[in-house]
C-alpha positions in Angstrom: 32.7 -40.2 8.6 34.8 -39.3 11.6 34.1 -36.7 14.7 34.6 -33.3 14.4 37.4 -31.7 16.2 37.6 -28.2 17.5 40.5 -26.6 18.5 41.1 -23.8 20.8 41.8 -20.2 19.0 45.7 -20.2 20.8 46.1 -23.8 18.4 45.1 -22.1 15.2 46.6 -18.9 15.9 50.4 -20.8 16.9 49.5 -23.1 13.6 49.2 -20.0 11.4 52.8 -18.2 13.2 54.3 -21.5 12.7 53.3 -21.8 8.7 54.8 -17.9 8.3 57.6 -18.7 9.5 58.5 -21.6 7.3 57.5 -24.4 9.2 56.5 -27.3 7.1 53.0 -28.4 7.2 53.8 -31.7 8.1 56.1 -30.6 11.3 53.6 -28.1 12.1 50.5 -31.1 12.1 52.3 -33.2 14.3 53.7 -30.9 16.9 50.0 -29.1 17.4 48.0 -32.7 16.9 46.0 -31.4 14.1 44.4 -34.2 12.0 43.8 -32.8 8.5 46.0 -30.9 6.4 43.2 -29.2 4.9 42.2 -27.8 8.1 45.7 -26.0 8.4 44.9 -24.7 4.4 41.5 -23.2 6.1 42.9 -21.2 8.8 45.9 -19.9 6.4 43.3 -18.7 4.3 41.0 -17.0 6.6 44.1 -15.2 8.0 45.5 -13.9 4.7 41.7 -12.6 4.0 41.5 -10.9 7.3 38.5 -13.2 8.4 40.0 -13.5 11.9 36.4 -13.8 13.6 36.2 -17.1 11.8 39.1 -18.7 13.7 36.8 -18.0 16.8 33.9 -19.8 15.5 33.0 -23.4 16.6 33.0 -26.3 14.6 30.0 -26.1 12.1 29.1 -22.2 13.0 30.3 -20.1 10.5 28.0 -16.9 11.2 26.9 -14.5 9.1 27.8 -10.7 9.6 25.6 -9.6 12.9 24.2 -12.9 13.6 27.0 -14.4 15.5 27.2 -15.3 19.6 28.6 -11.6 19.7 25.4 -10.3 18.3 23.3 -11.9 20.7 25.5 -10.6 23.3 24.4 -6.6 22.1 21.0 -8.0 21.9 20.6 -9.1 25.7 22.6 -5.3 26.3 19.9 -3.9 25.0 16.6 -5.3 26.9 
């Protein structure tokens, strides 16, 4: 099993834009140095479902509603 790679939000958005413009998956992967085809498909699914918050989450940290890092910031403000 390989190491996990965390891509910046800018790379994810650029990949989505390229796919929406009709650029082939293989070309997007080569241009942006994305290792896995499935990762690109996952980002596209999140985008189409309106789950833009998920693109900002780090690898392995798919937070549920109200339990992400943003909710912790809100809690700290209350204190």
